N, C-alpha and C positions, 0 to 999 in steps of 0.2 A: 302887320309887322312889328310892332313895337314891343307886344306882348310876344313873340316869336324872341327876340332879343332878349327880352330879358329872362328869358328860359335857358338860353343858350348861355347867359353873362352866368346863373346858379349853377350850371352843370360843371362849366370850367371851374368854378369857383369850389365846387365839393373836390373835383380833380386836383387841386393844388391844393386841396386841405388832406387829403388822401395821400398825396406825396410827400408833403410834409410830413406828417404821420409815421410815415414809412422810413423816412431818411431820418428821423428821433429814432425810431426804434433801431434802427440798423448802428447808428449809433452806440446804443446804449449794450448792443450785442457784442461790439467790439470790445475783446480786452485793452485795459488801461497801459500807455507805455512804462515799457519797466524802468526803474528806479537807475540812475547810472549805479555801477559796480563798485566804485569808490565809497560811496553812501552807504548801502544795507547790502547784504547779501543776498542773492536771491530765493525764495520762499517757493512753497509751491502755494497755487492757487486755493481761494477758500472752497470750504465744500459747496455743495449746490445748494439753491438756496431751498429747493425743497426738502431736504432733510434736514434742514434748520427750528428748533423749537420755536414756536413765537415766542416774544418777551413776555416775560412775566408771568409762564405758562409754569406750572407745576408739575405737571407728569410730561412722560419721556413722549415722545414721538411714536405712534405707532408703525410696525413693521413693515416692510414692504410686503406686498403678498407674493413678490416672483424676488431673486438674489438679482442686487443690485452689481452691474460692473466695477470694479476698483476705480477710481479717480484717473483722471489721465495725469500720466506723467509728466514733470513741470522739466523742460530743459534748461537747466541753468546756466548754459554757454548762450543761450538769446533769449532767455526770459520769457518763452512764449510754449504754446502747447506742440506736444510731437507732432511729426509729421503724419500723414495717410496712412505709413505703413504702421507705425505703432496701432494705429485706432484699429488697422485689419488686426492686428495680432491680439490685442485686447477681447475685438469680438470674438476672435477664435478660441483664446482661453475661454471667454464667460460660456460659452454655447459647449466647451469640454465638458467628458465626467468629472466626478469629485475626484480630488485628489485624496488617496487612502491615508486613513490614518496612522501615527509612528506603529511598528510592529503590526500591522495591518497584512496578513498576506492574500495580496489581489490574486485572482485567477482570472487569467484570460479567455474570457469565448469564442469560440470560435465557431461560426455559422453552421451546423450541417451538412454536408458535403464540401465543408473548404478545409485544407490542410493547413495549417501553417509550421513555422519552423520548428518548434519543441517537439510537436508532434512525429515532425518526418525523424525528427534526432531519438524520440521513444522506442518506434518498432522499423526494422526493416522487412523487406522483402512483404508487406503486406502481414505474417502472422508473426514474427520473430521478434523478440526483447531488443533493442541493438545492445551491439558491445559494450559501448559506454555505461548501460546500466548494468547489465553481467558483471562488468568487472568492480562496481560499487556494491555490490551484495557482499553482505560479511562472510568471511573465509570459513567460518563455524570450526568443525573438528578435523584438523589435517592430517593425513596419511601418516606423518611421522610422530605424533603425538597419541595417534590412536596403536599405533604398533609399540611405543614406548609403555603405555599404560595397560597393554594386553601383559606384556612380558611381564611388568609388576604382577598383577593377580593372578595370573595361571601358575605361579609358586609360594607367594607371600603366604605368611601366616597373619588367619583373621584374629586379631585382640579383641575385637568387640563386636556387640550387633546390637542395635540401638532400635526401637520402635520410632514410628515418622518418619515422614521426610522423603517417602519413597512411594506413596500411593496407597494401595490396599494394606487393610491390616495386618494381612500374612505375609506382607512382605518386611524386607527387616535391611537398616543402613549399617553395613560393614565396616568396619577399618582397619587398616592391613596394619605390619609391623613399624613400615617405614611410614605411615600418617595419611595413606592411601583411600580415599574412599569409595563406596563401589553401594548400589543398590542393588540387594539380591531378591531376586523376584520367584518367589515361589507358585507356582502354577496350581489349578484346582483339577488339571487335568494334563497330560504330558502336551497336549497338542498347542498347548498356549506359550508353553515355552519353545516349541518345535516352530510357532508360527511368529514369534516374536524372531528368533535366528533366523530363519529364513526371509523375513522383511530387513532384517540387518543388512544379507548378503545380497538381497536384489535392488535395495540403494546404494550399495556399492557399483552392481552392476549397471545401473541406471547411469552413476555417476554423482548420486544424491548423498553421499555419507558425509557432508560437510551438516546434514541437519540430523543425523540418526548419532545418538552415543557409540561409543565401540561398546561391543557387546561380545564375552566370553563364558562359556557353559563351565558347570562344575559340579560336580559331585558331591551331595550332601553324606558324609560317613564322617560318625560320632568317633572313630577311633583313627581314623588320620590324621596326619600331622598339617595339615589346613587348619582343621576345623578343632583342633585340640585343647584349646585355650577357652573355646567357647560351650562348654557342656551345655551349661545352665542355660545359655540363651538358647540353645536347638533344643531343647527339652519345653522348653517356656512357649518355644512358637509351633510348636507339635506337626514340626517338618517329620515327614514318612522318612525314614532311613532308607539310604541308596537312590533319593528321588536328585530328580537332573534339573539343577536350578540356574537362572542366568545371573551374569552379574554386567551389569550396565555403568558406564562411568556418572558418579554422581556428581553433580552441577550445582554451586551454590548460588544466589542470587538471581533466580529466574523468575519473571515476573507473566501475567497472564496475557494472554493474545485474545483482542476481538475483534471479531472481522471488519476490514477499515472501511469506516462510513461512506465513503464517495463510493462503494462496491451495493451497498444496502440501499434499496429503494423503501418508499413510506411504508410499506406494509410489512417491510421484514425480510421479506425473498431476497435474492440475491440478481443484480443488473446483469444482464449478456456483457462478457468482459470478452471486445472483438476492438481493433482498432477502424473504426467507423464513425461518423457523426463528431468528430472532435472531442469527444469524451476525456481521452487519454491524455489530450492537451490541455486540459486545464484542470490535471493533478500535479501536487506538488513533488520535486525531485525523490522524498523519503516517500511519500507514497506510492509513486513507480517502483522502487525500490522494494517493496513491501509484496507489492502486488508479482512481481518477479518469483517470490519466495512463495507466495499463494498457488501460483498456477503449478510449480513442482509439486507442490501439497497433494493439490486436488487428482492430479496424473498417479501420484504415488498409490493414494487414497482409493482409486478406483482398479489399479494393476492388484492392490492386497486385496480388495474388496472392505475395507478397513470401515464400518459402520461404527466406530467408535471415537468421532471425529465432528468433522464437519456434517457429516451427513445424521448425526444423533441430532444434530442443532436443527437441521430439516426438519427430520422428523416430529420435534417438538413444536415446532412451529403452527400446529392443530390446534392447540389450547394454551400455547405460550407465546405472544405474536412480539414479543421483546428478547423473545431467548439471543439472537443475533446479535444485542446490545452487551451481552456478558459474557465470560472468559470461555472461549473455547475449549471443550476436553481435550486432555493428554498434546495440548500444542502451547509450547510457552518461548517468552525470549532471551535469549543466553546475554549475559553485559555488553557484547560485541554487539548486539542487533540480529544476531542471525534466530532467524526462527529453528525452532529444537522439536523435532515426531518424536512424541515420548509414548510410553507405553504400546508398542506395535503388537501385542499378543493376539487382537484379534483379527490380525491379517493372513492372507493365504491360506492357512488350514481351516481354522473356525469359521473364518470369514464366507469360505467358499461353501462352506456346507449350507450355509444361512443367504447365500450371495442372492439365490430368489425374490426374498424378502426385501433384501435392502437396495435390490440395483434400482427399481422404479425413483429411487433417490439420487443414488452413486451415476447413473446414466444420463437423465437429464442436467445434473451439475458440471459432469465433465462435457458436456453438449454447449453449454453455456460458454463456453472457455474457447478461444479462436487465439488466442496469443500465446507462445509457447519461450520457454528455455531451448533458444536453438541446438544447443549440446544435449539438453536431453531427449528433442527431439527427433538427434543422428542416432542416438543408441535406439529410444524404440524401433526405427524405422530400420534399422542393423538387424534387433532381434526379429523383426518381422519377416525379412526377409530371408533369414536364415535359418526361419521355424526352427529352431535348438534352444529356446529359451531356459526351459527345464532342465535339460543337460547342461547348460552353460553355468547355472545360478547352482545346480548343486558340485559341478567342478570346483566353483570358486569357492563354497563352504567347505569342502572335504580338505583341497588345500589350505585354508589356512585354521580351521577348527577342528583340535585333537579329538574332541569328543564328540565328532560327527557320528560316527557309529552308534552311538547310545541312544539315539532320538531315529525314529523311524524316518526315512526320505520321505520325498513330496509323491504321493499315492499317483497312479497313474491318471486317474481322470483330474483330479488337480492339476497335473503337470498340463493335460489338455486343456485345460479353465485357465491356466496361465497364458498358452500359446494365442488363445479364443482372445484373451480380453487385450492382450498387444495387439492382437492383427485389430482388433475394433478401436484400436487406439488409433495406430497407423494409419487407418484407413479416413477418421477423424480430420486427423492430422493435412494430408494429405485434401480433403473436401475442404479444410477451412482455407488449406493454399489456393486451391482451384478455385472457390468464390471473393477473396480476399487479397491473393498474394498480388505484388506489382513487379514488374522489370525491375532493375535497379535504376534509379535515375529519374524513375517515375511518380 
């Protein structure tokens, strides 16, 4: 009996000792009462003990393995730590993504299958660039500027012909009496000049003239009034008397253009361009405006069977995996930001003769794109429904180019091929709309 009482007393003593220790520990954790406001301004609490260096230690404390949340804020009104709401706020901030550095562009990630507000503002109807993006595309060459330039170069005297600045060594930079300049392109054969002229008027028919410099035709006549002051330069150029050349507006301060980085995959090939998976929502506004112009370029080059621009880069990928990181042939950017489609002499005529060789690159490139400028798509569908593309092209050409009769018209096989390519493009647009299109508001 006495032994049991002594055991109970020992147990009770242990409980009392534990309770006293707990009270002492609890008292040590409570913050001291704040000093009177009249004696000392409120100050933040000391840093956590674990972050202090040991006294007399000459080495800094080791960095924590994980980021620590910032110290709790000190309430100057009550002298106490802020409430549970403040703790929740700090916890959320500590677990959130890191803040971006000044000047760093953050791309918002949108999981596959989910659509964010930015993407909905980027594309409408599932396949058309938004009107807001279209309005931001640089204007390029206006109709009024083109008309004024053409009026000058068709009748003005050429006072100088200089080498350089206009592509091939056979081309020349012409300066007219009033200071206007033009690139004079001399074709190895007439179909190059014909192809360039037809490509220009097809661009006008499609509403893409803002990207193609104004063009006029001229005949080289040593005794003619237009060339009378540049006889020596004509002889040095070795141009054939009576040949037809093209005059295109000379553009200063052009810069090279590289395929946009978000569009390139790691192996140098081009990613599909369509409104799925949130890819477009992760692009900046400038990148999107650029892609609007690139999609017009792909449609235009497919219709003209132009192999001397992006398609030639695709061809070169087989031995040059970095070709897409270099400047694209015959594509430049004007000072205002608009893409300029230069040297279109490979289009329509010569391009149609060798289309079988290059369409294995042109067709997959076109089919990889399922976002279009709505105005361009409407023109294509209209020409598809009318089945009269070549006739409308030649009417436009004849109405605006006085020297139209001096170059052969589009041959019947080429006229039929133009219509077939328009039909193929129209069906591709309708296929994209059936696959990716949405009703407004969805």
